[in-house]
N, C-alpha and C positions, 0 to 999 in steps of 0.2 A: 273245643274250640271248631266250626268250619273253618273252610281255608279262602272263603270268597273276602272275606276283610284283607285292607292290604295297610301294611304298618307304616306308618309315619315316622321314617327315621330323626335319629336324635338332632341332626343338621337344618331340620325344618321346623322343629318345634319351636322356635324364636318364631318364625312366618305365621305357625297357628297363632301362638300367642298374642303376636301382634294384632291378630282380626279382632279380638276382644278389648283392643286398648280404651274403646268408648264404654267398657264396663267395668273397668278396675274394679269399681265398689261391690261387684255381684259374685254369687259362687260360682265355681266349676267354670270362672272366666280366667281373664288376664292373668291375677296371682294366681289363681290352680297352676297353672301353665310352668309360671316361674317357678313355683317351688320344683315341679317336676326336673327342671333343666338345673335347679341348685343343686340338687340330690346328685342327676348326671354328672356334673361337672366335680362331684366329691366321689363318686364312684362310678365307673362306665360301668359296672356290673348290678346296678341298683334293680331289684324286682319289679320293675314298671315297663310297661308297653304303651304305645297308643296307636291307636288304630281307626280307620278310616271305613266308610261303607266303599268307596271309591275315590278318584282323584278331583273331587266337586269341590273337597274341603279346603282345598286354597282360595274359594270365595266363600261359601257357606259356613266353614269353622265347624263343620260335623265330626266329632270324636267320640272313643271311648277308651279310655285308659284303665288298663288293669294293673292295680295295684296288689301284689298278691300276698303281703302281710296284712290280714284283714279279710282279703279276698274280696275286695273292694272295688267296684266299677265306678269312672268317674266320667260323666258324660255331660254333650252339650251341643247346641245347634243354632245357626242365625236365623236358620230357615223357618217360616211360619208353619211349612208342611213338615211335620217331623217323621214322614214315612224312611227318609234316608237314616235318621237318627233310629228307628226300631226296627230298622232292617240291619243295623250296625249290632245293635243289643240284642239281637236271637242268635246271634253267634257264639253266643256264651249260653250256658246253663243257668240254671233258676236259682243255684245254691249259689250265688254271688249278691253282696249286699249294692243296691245303689246308691252313693251315698253322695251327701249336701247339693243335690241339685235344686234350681227354682222351680217355684210353682208352675210355673207356664208348662213345662214339660212332664207333672205329674201325670198326665191320662197316658201320655206314651210309655210311660217307665209301667204305669199299673198295666196297661194291655199288654205289656213284654211279661207280666208275667200272670196274667189272664192266660194268654196267648200260646203260653208253656204247660198250661196244662193245670194250674194252681185255680182253686175256688177263690172268692174274694176274701172268705176264711182263713184261706191257707199263705197268707202275705201280709205284713201289716206296712203302712205310710206312717212313719214318725215324722211329726211336723214341729219345725221350730221357727222362733223368729230370726229375723237375721236383722241384725244392729250394726251401725256403723256410727265414728265420730270423725270429725276431721282432723287432719294429720297436726294442723296449729294447736287445736284445741288439746290432744293428746301431750304434744309437746310443754303444754303448761303443768302438769301433774306435777305434784307434789309428790316424791318417792323416798322421802327420807325414813329411815329405818328407825322403827322403837329400839330400844334399850335392849340388850342379849340376842338380838336379830339379825344374821347376816344373810346376804344372796350371793350365791352362785348358781352355775346353769348344771343342771341334772347328769348323771351320766347312765349309764345301761344298766348299773347296779338296783339303781332307783325304779326300774321298771315294774317289778313285782310290787311293790308297797303303791307304784300310782295305780295301777291294773286294780289292784284289790280293793279300792275305794270307789273306781268309778261305775257310776250307775248302771253305765251301758256298755258293760265289761260283756264277753263272751268267752264262750271257749275257742281258744287261742288269740283272743285278743290282745294279750299279753305281748306278740311279738311285733303286732302293729305300734304299740306302749312304746316298745323298744327301737323299732323303725323311727319314728319320730321325737324320740331323743336324742338317736345317733345322728339324724341328720339335718334335725332342725334346732335353732337357738331356744330356750327353756328359760324358765324362770324358777329355781327354788329357794325357799325360805326356810333358814335352818337356827333352831335354838341351840349353839353348841352342836353337834354332831349330829341332831335328831332332825330331820326333813319335817315341818311341819304343817307346810302349803305349799303350793306349786301351780303353773301355768304353763302351756304348751302351745307350740304351733301345730295346727293340724295341716292336713293336705289341701287344706282349702286354702292355707294363708293365712287362715283365723284363728284368734284366739281359742282355744277349748282347754279340756279336760283338768279344768280349773277346780281344785280341791281344797281345803283346809281338813287337817286331821280332827276329831271331834273333842282331842283335849286342847285345841287352840281355838276353836271358832267365838265369835263372838267379840274379836278385838282388834278387826279390819284388816286382818291377815289376805283374806280372799279379794278385798278391794285394793291394798295395796300392790299385789302378784299382778292384778290387773293392770293394773297402773303401771307398773316396770314394764310390761311384757307391750303394752299397748304405748308406750313411751319407745321405746325400742325399735318397733315396727314404722313408726312416724320417723326416727331418726335416719331408717335407712330408706325410707319417700313411698311406704307398702299403705296401703289403705287398711286402716285398722278396723278391723269388723270379727263378729265372734256370732255365731248361733246357739240361743236358748231354747231350750225344749216348751211348749207352749204351756204346758204343767206347772212348770219350774218359775212360778210367780216371784219366789224373793230373789231370784238371780237376775230376772229382768228389771227388778226393780232398785236393784244396785248397779246395774248397766245404765238405767237411765238416770239414777242418780249421779253417775260420772257424766254425765253430759250424750249417752251413746244415742243413736237414734233410729226405731224400727224403721227398714226401707224395702222387705221383701221378705217373703215366708221359704224355707227352702226345707225339704223334705230326705229322709233317709228311707229305702223301701227294702224289704228282705223277707224272705221265707222262714215260715214259722211252724 
C-alpha cells in the first residue's frame, strides 16, 4: 500500500458512519461501519484499518476499509464522481477482494482491477441480490424450536465446520469465518452436541453464511436460523438485510417467503 492515503482514526469512525445515516439499509454504509466500531470496542487491536484519499471524507464519505482476515476491502463514497474512491483503491494491490459494494460503484471497482494490469478475464465480479425486511416484520417471526433442537451462539471451534461447507470458501477463508464468529453474534442450531445449521452476521452487518448440514436439510432449519438471527438484529434496532447470489434461486425464494424484498444488487470482485 502506498503512503498517500490518510488513516481515519477510530475516534472519527462514528462521524464517518453518520454520513451514511440516510442509507442504513444499504451495503457498505451505516451498518457496516457500525460493525467496525463494535469490533474495535471489543478489541482495539482488531485487524482493520479505515482509510480515505484526503480529508474531504468528512463531507463526501469516501473510505476504503481493509479487513486483514479474508484480505477484504470495503468501500463507498457519497460522490457521484468516483475518482476519489478509485484513487484510494489504487493504493492497494489487486490481490484484495473488494467486498459487498453497491452496484452503483461497480464501474469504479472494475476499473481498479483493469488499471492494476488485469484483463477482464483475470478478475470476477459476483453479483448478489440485496434483500431487506422491516424491523417490525422481523420482530413478528415465530422462532419456536422443534423438538430435540437447541440454539446457542457459535464459538471459534466451529469455524472449520462452517468454512468447510461455505460455497464461497477460499484459501485462508477460515480465518475470516473465525473472525466473524469471534466478534459478531451468531446463531447455531444443535441436535444434542452436533451443530446442524447456522447463520452468521457478516462485516456488512447483514445475515450471511447461512447453511444446513446435508443430514438435516428440508426440515426448515435454515428458515428458522434466519428468523432467529433476523429477530435478534431487529431487537437491536439494526436494519435486517442479506445478500443472495444471483444463481441461488432456492435461497432467494426462502427469503421472499419470509417477507424480505429485493432493494439493490451488491457485488464482490476479486482476482482469479
